[in-house]
C-alpha positions as CSV (number, residue, x, y, z in Angstrom):
1,M,0.0,0.0,0.0
2,S,2.7,2.5,-0.9
3,K,1.5,5.9,-1.7
4,K,3.1,9.1,-3.1
5,P,3.6,11.7,-0.4
6,E,0.9,14.4,-0.4
7,A,1.7,18.0,-1.2
8,I,2.3,20.3,1.7
9,K,-1.1,21.5,3.1
10,E,-2.0,24.5,5.2
11,K,-0.5,24.3,8.7
12,A,-2.7,26.9,10.3
13,V,-5.9,28.8,9.7
14,G,-5.2,31.6,7.2
15,D,-1.8,30.3,6.2
16,K,-1.8,30.4,2.4
17,V,0.7,28.0,0.7
18,P,2.1,29.7,-2.4
19,D,4.5,28.1,-4.8
20,E,6.9,26.1,-2.6
21,N,10.1,26.7,-4.7
22,A,9.3,30.5,-4.9
23,V,9.0,30.6,-1.1
24,I,12.3,28.8,-0.6
25,R,14.0,31.2,-2.9
26,R,12.5,34.2,-1.2
27,I,13.4,33.1,2.3
28,S,17.0,32.5,1.2
29,L,17.3,35.8,-0.6
30,V,15.9,37.8,2.3
31,G,18.3,35.9,4.7
32,I,21.4,36.4,2.5
33,I,20.9,40.0,1.4
34,G,19.8,41.1,4.9
35,N,22.7,39.4,6.6
36,V,25.3,40.7,4.1
37,L,24.1,44.3,4.6
38,L,23.7,44.0,8.3
39,S,27.1,42.3,9.0
40,A,28.8,45.0,6.8
41,F,27.2,47.8,8.8
42,K,28.0,46.1,12.2
43,L,31.5,45.4,11.2
44,F,32.0,49.0,10.2
45,A,30.4,50.2,13.4
46,G,32.4,47.8,15.5
47,I,35.8,48.8,14.0
48,F,35.1,52.5,13.7
49,G,33.3,52.6,17.1
50,R,36.1,50.5,18.8
51,S,33.8,47.7,20.1
52,G,34.9,44.1,20.3
53,A,31.3,43.1,21.2
54,M,30.0,44.7,18.0
55,V,32.8,43.1,15.9
56,S,31.8,39.7,17.4
57,D,28.2,40.4,16.6
58,A,29.2,41.2,13.0
59,M,31.0,37.8,12.8
60,H,27.7,36.2,14.0
61,S,25.8,37.9,11.2
62,M,28.4,36.8,8.7
63,S,27.9,33.2,9.7
64,D,24.2,33.7,9.0
65,V,25.0,34.1,5.3
66,A,26.6,30.6,5.2
67,A,23.8,29.2,7.4
68,T,21.1,30.5,5.1
69,L,22.9,29.0,2.0
70,I,23.2,25.7,3.7
71,A,19.5,25.7,4.8
72,Y,18.5,26.6,1.2
73,I,20.6,23.7,-0.3
74,G,19.3,21.3,2.4
75,V,15.7,22.1,1.8
76,R,15.9,22.0,-2.0
77,L,17.6,18.6,-1.9
78,S,15.1,17.2,0.6
79,R,12.3,18.1,-1.8
80,N,13.6,15.8,-4.5
81,E,11.4,12.8,-5.3
82,A,12.4,9.3,-4.3
83,D,14.6,7.6,-6.8
84,E,16.2,4.2,-7.3
85,S,19.1,4.9,-4.9
86,H,17.0,6.7,-2.3
87,Q,13.6,4.8,-2.4
88,Y,12.4,6.4,0.9
89,G,13.0,10.0,-0.3
90,H,15.6,12.7,0.6
91,E,14.0,14.3,3.7
92,R,17.1,13.6,5.8
93,F,19.1,16.2,3.8
94,E,17.4,18.8,6.1
95,C,18.9,17.1,9.1
96,I,22.3,17.2,7.5
97,A,21.8,20.9,6.8
98,S,20.8,21.5,10.4
99,I,23.9,19.7,11.7
100,A,26.1,21.8,9.4
101,L,24.3,25.0,10.8
102,G,25.1,23.8,14.3
103,V,28.7,23.3,13.5
104,I,29.0,26.8,11.9
105,L,27.4,28.3,15.0
106,T,29.7,26.4,17.3
107,V,32.9,27.5,15.5
108,T,31.6,31.1,15.4
109,A,30.8,31.0,19.1
110,V,34.3,29.6,20.0
111,E,36.1,32.4,18.1
112,I,33.9,35.1,19.6
113,G,34.4,33.7,23.1
114,K,38.2,33.4,22.9
115,V,38.6,37.1,22.3
116,G,36.3,38.1,25.1
117,I,37.9,35.7,27.6
118,K,41.4,36.8,26.7
119,N,40.4,40.5,27.5
120,I,38.7,39.5,30.8
121,V,41.5,37.3,32.0
122,G,44.1,39.9,31.0
123,G,42.9,42.2,33.7
124,N,44.2,45.5,32.2
125,Y,40.7,46.9,31.8
126,S,41.8,50.5,31.7
127,A,43.6,49.8,28.4
128,L,40.4,48.6,26.7
129,A,38.9,51.0,24.3
130,V,35.7,52.7,25.1
131,P,33.1,52.2,22.3
132,K,31.5,55.1,20.4
133,A,27.8,55.9,20.1
134,I,27.6,54.4,16.6
135,T,27.9,51.0,18.1
136,L,24.8,51.5,20.1
137,V,22.9,52.6,16.9
138,A,24.2,49.4,15.2
139,A,23.0,47.2,18.1
140,V,19.5,48.7,18.0
141,V,19.3,48.3,14.2
142,S,20.5,44.7,14.5
143,I,17.9,43.8,17.1
144,A,15.1,45.2,15.0
145,V,16.1,43.7,11.7
146,K,17.1,40.3,13.1
147,E,13.9,40.0,15.1
148,G,11.9,40.8,12.0
149,M,13.9,38.1,10.0
150,F,13.3,35.6,12.8
151,H,9.5,36.0,12.6
152,Y,9.5,36.1,8.7
153,T,11.6,32.9,8.4
154,K,9.7,31.1,11.2
155,Y,6.4,31.8,9.6
156,Y,7.4,30.2,6.3
157,A,9.3,27.4,7.9
158,R,6.0,26.4,9.6
159,I,4.2,26.4,6.2
160,L,7.0,24.5,4.5
161,D,7.4,22.2,7.6
162,S,11.1,22.8,7.2
163,A,13.5,21.9,10.1
164,A,16.5,23.6,8.3
165,F,14.6,26.9,7.8
166,M,13.3,26.7,11.4
167,A,16.9,26.3,12.6
168,D,17.8,29.3,10.4
169,A,15.0,31.3,12.0
170,W,16.4,30.6,15.5
171,H,19.8,31.5,14.1
172,H,18.3,34.9,13.4
173,R,16.8,35.1,16.9
174,S,20.2,34.2,18.4
175,D,21.7,37.1,16.5
176,A,19.0,39.4,17.8
177,L,19.8,38.2,21.4
178,S,23.5,38.6,20.8
179,S,22.8,42.2,19.7
180,V,20.9,42.8,23.0
181,G,24.1,41.6,24.8
182,S,26.2,43.9,22.6
183,F,23.9,46.8,23.5
184,V,24.2,46.2,27.2
185,G,28.0,45.6,27.1
186,I,28.6,48.7,24.9
187,A,26.4,50.9,27.1
188,G,28.2,49.6,30.2
189,A,31.6,50.3,28.7
190,M,30.5,53.8,27.7
191,L,29.4,54.4,31.3
192,G,32.9,53.6,32.6
193,F,33.1,49.8,32.7
194,P,35.1,48.9,29.6
195,V,35.4,45.2,30.5
196,L,31.6,44.9,30.0
197,D,32.2,45.0,26.3
198,S,34.3,41.9,26.5
199,V,31.8,40.3,28.9
200,A,29.1,40.9,26.3
201,G,31.2,39.0,23.8
202,V,31.3,36.0,26.1
203,V,27.6,36.2,26.7
204,I,27.1,36.2,22.9
205,C,29.3,33.1,22.7
206,L,27.1,31.3,25.2
207,I,23.9,32.3,23.4
208,I,25.2,31.0,20.1
209,L,26.4,27.7,21.7
210,K,23.0,27.1,23.1
211,V,21.3,27.6,19.7
212,A,24.0,25.4,18.0
213,F,23.3,22.6,20.6
214,D,19.6,22.7,19.9
215,C,20.1,22.6,16.1
216,I,22.4,19.6,16.3
217,K,20.3,17.8,18.9
218,D,17.1,18.1,16.9
219,A,18.8,16.9,13.7
220,V,20.4,13.9,15.4
221,V,17.1,12.8,17.0
222,K,15.5,12.8,13.5
223,L,18.4,10.9,11.9
224,L,18.2,8.1,14.5
225,D,14.7,7.0,13.7
226,T,13.5,8.3,17.1
227,S,9.9,7.6,17.9
228,C,7.4,10.4,17.9
229,G,6.5,9.9,21.6
230,K,3.6,8.3,23.5
231,E,1.3,11.2,23.1
232,F,1.5,11.3,19.3
233,E,1.3,7.5,19.1
234,E,-1.8,7.5,21.4
235,K,-3.5,10.0,19.1
236,I,-2.9,7.7,16.1
237,S,-3.9,4.6,18.0
238,Q,-7.2,6.2,19.1
239,Y,-7.9,7.5,15.6
240,V,-7.3,4.1,14.0
241,G,-9.2,2.3,16.7
242,S,-12.3,4.4,15.9
243,Q,-12.3,3.4,12.2
244,D,-15.1,1.1,11.0
245,E,-14.4,-2.6,11.2
246,V,-11.1,-2.1,13.2
247,V,-11.6,-4.3,16.3
248,D,-8.3,-3.3,18.1
249,V,-4.8,-1.9,17.5
250,D,-2.3,-4.7,18.3
251,M,1.0,-2.8,17.7
252,L,2.1,0.7,16.7
253,H,5.6,1.9,15.9
254,T,6.6,5.4,14.7
255,R,9.9,6.9,13.6
256,M,11.0,10.3,12.4
257,F,12.5,10.6,8.9
258,G,13.7,14.1,8.6
259,N,10.7,16.3,8.9
260,K,8.4,13.4,8.0
261,I,7.1,10.4,9.9
262,Y,6.9,6.7,9.1
263,V,4.3,4.5,10.9
264,D,4.0,0.7,11.2
265,I,0.7,-0.6,12.7
266,E,-1.0,-3.9,13.2
267,I,-4.8,-3.9,13.4
268,A,-7.2,-6.6,14.5
269,V,-10.0,-7.4,12.0
270,D,-12.8,-10.0,12.1
271,G,-11.1,-13.2,11.0
272,S,-14.2,-14.3,9.0
273,K,-13.7,-11.6,6.4
274,T,-12.3,-12.5,3.0
275,L,-8.8,-11.4,2.1
276,W,-10.3,-8.8,-0.2
277,E,-12.5,-7.4,2.6
278,A,-9.6,-7.3,5.1
279,H,-7.4,-5.6,2.5
280,E,-10.1,-3.0,2.0
281,V,-10.2,-2.2,5.7
282,A,-6.4,-1.8,5.8
283,E,-6.5,0.4,2.7
284,R,-9.1,2.6,4.3
285,V,-7.1,3.0,7.5
286,H,-4.0,3.8,5.4
287,D,-5.7,6.5,3.4
288,S,-7.5,8.1,6.3
289,V,-4.4,8.3,8.5
290,E,-2.2,9.9,5.8
291,H,-5.0,12.4,5.1
292,E,-5.6,13.2,8.8
293,F,-1.9,13.4,9.9
294,K,-0.1,15.6,7.3
295,N,3.4,14.8,8.6
296,I,3.0,11.1,8.1
297,K,4.7,10.2,4.8
298,H,3.7,6.6,4.9
299,I,1.9,4.1,7.2
300,M,2.3,0.4,6.7
301,V,-0.8,-1.5,7.9
302,H,-0.7,-5.1,8.8
303,V,-3.9,-7.1,9.5
304,N,-4.3,-9.7,12.2
305,P,-7.4,-11.9,12.2
306,I,-9.4,-12.1,15.4
307,E,-12.5,-14.1,16.3
308,C,-15.6,-11.9,16.8
């Protein structure tokens, strides 16, 4: 009872699903162009305004360009149809993209943290430069722009049901949070505590590391055929058990496959039915489950005879 995956449906009331490839291109262009312009402005402000925290923030934005490119490639590859070499599809490319994003974030965080820790441990705080006002302006602009990009990318990631673009959205949010840290550190340095600029850099490092850990963890969970959890399985079991002529659910297994789900289920059916009749019950269960649960790519239904 194999069946071709259904097209992406609406995920929420009022969410219109336009051309999928056009949406993927648009999200990627917004991310790349926005991050290139923002990172250039922040780098200029950080160097000219003498703020290590803002330079670190600019490095974070630069990593976003590579992150968006990786997300774009991963999502496009994951949308390819199943072929002879990959008969279950290519959805796991999104997981690979998410892991790559996590690695980029980790490397960025380590580089940012090293500079901040070196300045803090050095102890000669009076020698640290005091940032200029332009760095505060850059921090405020960054917070506003990156928060907007977070909501924009997250909205379309939900519609596309894309783990890679959702990871990219949270990458934008981490950049906004790091800019908040930059703002606080820069303001503190301008008020007479120059070490706070370096402290802000370390805080930014920790924020990025947390986002990197979450990206990698989510991707690894989906790569390992992890079950969807008891709550989700209970919903499927109750739904199938309520179908006509299904006496009971004997077994139910689920596993994540990228952003999709595979299900194996055994149902009990009246043993006096003919093979054709039992097959018809299984086919009806198969079709109704895949229609009701949009993230289920395929459900394999096995019929067990039972005396009624």
